[in-house]
VEXTOR-751306 format. One record per residue (C-alpha): residue in three letters; x, y, z. Coordinates in nm, 2 decimals. Layout:
residues N
r  xx  yy  zz
ALA  X  Y  Z
...
END
This chain:
residues 235
r  xx  yy  zz
MET  12.02  4.90  8.42
ALA  12.31  4.70  8.48
ARG  12.51  4.67  8.83
LEU  12.82  4.85  8.87
PRO  13.10  4.56  8.95
ARG  13.22  4.52  9.30
ILE  13.52  4.77  9.35
PHE  13.87  4.68  9.51
ILE  14.09  4.93  9.61
GLN  14.39  4.79  9.75
GLY  14.36  4.95  10.16
CYS  14.07  5.08  10.14
SER  13.79  5.04  10.40
TYR  13.43  4.94  10.31
HIS  13.12  4.99  10.45
ILE  12.85  4.71  10.38
VAL  12.49  4.67  10.44
GLN  12.26  4.36  10.42
ARG  11.91  4.32  10.51
GLY  11.66  4.07  10.56
ASN  11.42  3.98  10.25
ASN  11.12  4.20  10.28
ARG  11.25  4.37  10.54
GLU  11.19  4.10  10.78
PRO  11.36  3.99  11.07
CYS  11.72  3.82  11.10
PHE  11.72  3.78  11.45
TYR  11.48  3.70  11.69
THR  11.69  3.58  12.02
GLU  11.97  3.65  12.20
GLN  12.17  3.30  12.05
ASP  12.08  3.47  11.70
TYR  12.30  3.72  11.74
ALA  12.56  3.58  11.94
THR  12.60  3.31  11.64
TYR  12.60  3.55  11.40
LEU  12.89  3.69  11.55
THR  13.09  3.37  11.59
TYR  13.01  3.29  11.23
LEU  13.10  3.69  11.12
LYS  13.47  3.64  11.32
ASP  13.53  3.27  11.15
SER  13.45  3.37  10.79
ALA  13.64  3.70  10.83
GLU  13.93  3.53  10.93
SER  13.92  3.26  10.70
SER  13.88  3.53  10.40
GLY  14.13  3.79  10.51
VAL  13.90  4.01  10.66
ALA  13.98  4.26  10.91
ILE  13.64  4.43  11.08
HIS  13.68  4.73  11.26
ALA  13.30  4.84  11.34
TYR  12.90  4.65  11.32
VAL  12.58  4.68  11.43
LEU  12.34  4.36  11.46
MET  11.98  4.59  11.38
THR  11.65  4.34  11.38
ASN  11.65  4.33  11.00
HIS  11.95  4.43  10.90
VAL  12.36  4.49  10.95
HIS  12.61  4.69  10.88
ILE  12.98  4.63  10.93
LEU  13.31  4.83  10.82
VAL  13.58  4.63  10.76
THR  13.95  4.61  10.55
PRO  13.99  4.35  10.31
MET  14.34  4.25  10.21
GLY  14.28  4.11  9.85
ASP  14.03  4.16  9.57
GLY  13.70  3.91  9.61
ASP  13.76  3.86  10.01
ILE  13.47  4.06  10.11
SER  13.22  3.85  9.85
ARG  13.40  3.54  9.98
MET  13.35  3.64  10.40
MET  12.97  3.73  10.33
GLN  12.89  3.38  10.10
SER  13.04  3.20  10.40
LEU  12.87  3.38  10.64
GLY  12.53  3.37  10.48
ARG  12.55  3.01  10.41
LYS  12.62  2.89  10.77
TYR  12.41  3.16  10.91
VAL  12.11  3.10  10.70
ARG  12.16  2.71  10.79
TYR  12.17  2.78  11.14
PHE  11.85  3.03  11.15
ASN  11.66  2.80  10.95
SER  11.73  2.49  11.20
ALA  11.64  2.72  11.46
HIS  11.30  2.90  11.36
GLN  11.17  2.60  11.14
ARG  11.15  2.80  10.81
THR  11.31  2.74  10.48
GLY  11.39  2.96  10.20
THR  11.57  3.29  10.17
LEU  11.68  3.50  10.45
TRP  11.85  3.79  10.30
GLU  11.74  4.05  10.06
GLY  11.98  4.00  9.75
ARG  12.29  4.06  9.76
PHE  12.51  4.27  10.01
LYS  12.57  4.65  9.94
SER  12.91  4.82  9.99
SER  13.09  5.14  9.93
VAL  13.44  5.18  9.94
VAL  13.54  5.47  10.21
GLU  13.79  5.72  10.24
THR  13.96  5.69  10.52
GLU  14.10  6.01  10.66
ARG  13.80  6.20  10.59
TYR  13.50  5.99  10.65
LEU  13.60  5.64  10.86
LEU  13.55  5.77  11.19
THR  13.20  5.91  11.03
VAL  13.12  5.55  10.92
TYR  13.23  5.43  11.28
ARG  12.96  5.68  11.38
TYR  12.69  5.60  11.16
ILE  12.69  5.20  11.22
GLU  12.73  5.22  11.58
LEU  12.45  5.48  11.63
ASN  12.19  5.28  11.43
PRO  11.99  5.20  11.74
VAL  11.99  5.56  11.87
ARG  11.86  5.65  11.56
ALA  11.56  5.36  11.59
GLY  11.45  5.49  11.91
MET  11.57  5.17  12.03
VAL  11.81  5.28  12.31
VAL  11.91  5.66  12.44
HIS  12.27  5.62  12.38
ALA  12.52  5.38  12.18
SER  12.66  5.22  12.50
GLU  12.31  5.04  12.61
TYR  12.28  4.85  12.28
PRO  12.46  4.51  12.35
TRP  12.52  4.38  11.98
SER  12.74  4.68  11.83
SER  13.12  4.72  11.82
PHE  13.04  5.04  12.07
GLN  13.11  4.81  12.33
HIS  13.44  4.72  12.24
ASN  13.55  5.11  12.05
GLY  13.37  5.30  12.33
VAL  13.33  5.10  12.66
GLY  13.65  4.88  12.63
ARG  13.49  4.53  12.67
GLN  13.72  4.33  12.42
ILE  13.57  4.18  12.14
LYS  13.81  3.95  11.93
LEU  13.59  4.01  11.64
ILE  13.75  4.36  11.62
THR  14.06  4.50  11.45
PRO  14.12  4.82  11.55
HIS  14.15  5.08  11.25
ASN  14.48  5.27  11.21
GLU  14.24  5.62  11.25
TYR  14.07  5.51  11.54
LEU  14.38  5.41  11.72
LYS  14.50  5.77  11.64
LEU  14.28  5.90  11.88
ASP  14.51  5.85  12.14
LYS  14.81  5.58  12.25
ASN  14.63  5.48  12.58
SER  14.33  5.24  12.54
GLU  14.13  5.46  12.81
LYS  14.20  5.78  12.63
ARG  14.12  5.68  12.29
GLN  13.84  5.53  12.42
GLN  13.73  5.86  12.61
ILE  13.78  6.04  12.29
TYR  13.57  5.78  12.12
ARG  13.29  5.83  12.34
SER  13.30  6.22  12.28
LEU  13.18  6.17  11.90
PHE  12.87  6.03  12.02
LYS  12.73  6.32  12.20
ASP  12.55  6.43  11.96
LEU  12.31  6.23  11.67
MET  12.49  6.31  11.33
PRO  12.39  6.59  11.08
GLU  12.09  6.50  10.85
LEU  12.33  6.55  10.53
ASP  12.60  6.34  10.68
LEU  12.32  6.07  10.73
ASN  12.21  6.10  10.31
GLU  12.57  6.12  10.19
ILE  12.65  5.79  10.35
ARG  12.33  5.65  10.24
ALA  12.36  5.79  9.86
ALA  12.68  5.62  9.88
LEU  12.60  5.24  10.00
SER  12.29  5.32  9.73
LYS  12.47  5.34  9.45
GLU  12.72  5.11  9.56
TRP  13.01  5.35  9.48
VAL  13.24  5.59  9.70
LEU  13.20  5.74  10.01
GLY  13.45  6.07  9.97
ASP  13.54  6.42  9.81
ASP  13.60  6.46  9.47
ARG  13.91  6.43  9.47
PHE  13.89  6.06  9.58
LYS  13.62  5.98  9.34
LYS  13.81  6.12  9.01
LYS  14.12  5.87  9.19
ILE  13.89  5.59  9.18
GLU  13.77  5.61  8.86
GLU  14.09  5.68  8.69
LYS  14.23  5.36  8.87
ILE  13.97  5.14  8.75
GLY  13.84  5.31  8.43
ILE  13.46  5.33  8.53
SER  13.33  5.71  8.48
ARG  13.05  5.72  8.76
ASP  12.87  5.98  8.52
LYS  12.76  5.73  8.26
HIS  12.66  5.46  8.54
GLY  12.34  5.54  8.68
GLY  12.46  5.79  8.95
ASP  12.41  6.14  9.00
ARG  12.71  6.33  9.07
LYS  12.53  6.62  9.12
SER  12.29  6.54  9.36
LEU  12.68  6.39  9.58
ALA  12.83  6.70  9.55
PHE  12.53  6.89  9.67
LEU  12.51  6.69  9.98
LYS  12.89  6.68  10.04
ASN  12.90  7.07  10.02
GLN  12.61  7.12  10.25
VAL  12.76  6.87  10.52
LEU  12.77  7.07  10.84
END
């Protein structure tokens, strides 16, 4: 079955995931993580992409972004990939590919789902059992969004800024979202959208996207019933 083309909707944010080839590590040392973030910042700025949240796991990465124009995300990821793979292969005396095919992405409905994706991304190390709380993991945007450590890579999304005008209160409110783990059905809905490289949103939002781009999800490799079921069961 042919892949759906990349979707671009002006003003929308996107959840990106890229995994290591055969689920092998993409990062071994602190220098690896730091170098990736440097290249991510450079590539995002040169491609017109705002970075809102990220997490660098051992063998994959999640990034929440908003591009300025069509193709910006692909340009960012291509630039980032070239630079980081060249560095990684040299640093660890290896050759060949590092990433598992092309990155996956889903369009995120802003008002209802954006902060949920923030949480999903920054709670990854907790779900993996690497840390007890998101604040303990050094390689995620929670250090900026929840702790208040300035990370120049990050551009706060308006939905995050709406939490409070005062930065300290905003971080406090944001931290309160991390008191509990996410419901399993929220996780499934986010993962389904990524797997199908489609839309994370309610039925009305999905219909608007389908009408805008002229593609019906019913005819392109997806089971809308399963997604609708997951959505209706969200706690």
